[in-house]
N, C-alpha and C positions, 0 to 999 in steps of 0.2 A: 504494499499500498504506500503509494506516495503522499508526502506532506507537500501541500501547495505554499509558495514563498508568498506571505502577507506582510507588506512594508507597514508596521506598525509604526514606526517612526513618523512617516510622512501622514499616516491619520491621524496620528496625534496633533501635529503640526496645523493641518488642515482645521481641526477642530477648535485648535488653539486660536485660531484666525478669527472666530466670533466673539470670543471673549469668555467661551466656556470651556470647561475641563473635560475629559474622557474619566467617567465615572466607573465605567466596568465594559470589560472586553470578555466576550464569549464565543468561540470558535471564530465564525465568520465575522461577527458582528461587533459594532464599536458603539458603546452608548454615551451619548453627551449628556453633560448635567441634566439632571430633572428629568431625563428620556425626551427631550425637546426634539430629537431626531437621531435616528441611527444610521451609521455608515456602514455597509456590507461589503467585504472585500470579494469580488470576482476571481471565482476559482481557476477560471480559464486564463484570465487576465490579470498580472498584477499592478498594471497601471490602469486600472478600472475600479471604480467602486460604484456602488448602487446606493442612494439616498432615499431615506424614508422618514417621513415626518410624523409625529405623533398626532392623530386625529384632533387633538384639543387644541393643536398650535394653530393661531389665527392667521388669514390669509397674508396681511401685511407683514407680521414677522416671517411666515414663510418664505415670502419672495424676499425680504431683505437678506434673511439668512443664506437662502441659494445663491443669490449674487456674491453673498462674500464667501460662501464654500468654493464656489466655482472659481472664483480669482484666485482663491488661495491653493487650489487644486492645479492650476495651470502653473503655478510656480514650484510645484513638487512634481509636474509633469504627469498629473492622475489625472484621469478623465471621469466625472462625476457625472451620473445619470438618475434623474429624479424618477422613481418608479411607482410613487404614492404613500400611502399612510399605512400607519398601525394604531393598534390598541393593546395597552398590556391589561391582561385578567387574570387575576386570582382564581386558581382551579380550588374550588373547597373542599373537595374529598384530599388531593395530595398536598394542598398550601402551596404549591409551587406557580410562579408566574407563567402565563403563557402570552406570548405575542401572536396577534393576529393581523395579517397583512393583507390590506384592501390595494392590488395593483391597478394602475391606471392600464387603459388599452394603447 
């Protein structure tokens, strides 16, 4: 089994450009403060990340953050693609957090 390369340093720099910090990293997901957005590494291309915003993030903040993230990712030679929103839900039976993605077409 091959483990894909994931440039975490680049992701951290990109998140930091927004004034937020990386608060959690799990597998291919990088969570920003308060789960405002998630960057997801592309398993096929280490120079590409997917951007998911929390569904509760308002449109104005989303647009502003997207512009900052794209500018910062260009400096890191990483392409960012906005893919949709997500919601965090607690599984009552297991007490684990689940992520529900809502992808745009």
